[in-house]
C-alpha angles and dihedrals in degrees: 000000000000125000126220109253105228118198113223125193121233089255094055092045090053093046090050089049092050091047090052091051092049090047093053090050091051091046094050090048090053090046091051093052093048089051091048087058092055097103091047093045091051088053092048091051093047091048089050095049088048093049093051091051095049106031101020139216131281110258100171130355104312096345112117128192124196117227114235117229092245090060093058112101120241117251109255120235092231120091114267109263121215113202114209 
């Protein structure tokens, strides 16, 4: 597959370079904020898993089903990845 070779002026190339730098800064800021939420997120997940084992989840209308401990997924060894 061939790509169309677009010609860019120096001004456009400089603008693109500046935009890329700014986007990387914004991305790193967002990643830092998400990393700071890791302890809270781990607590939220633990609370949710506890709640579905004790109270249960709605399966239909007002029918609830408790989730057995063996049905709970094992926490992976990798870092939690937030997609944004």
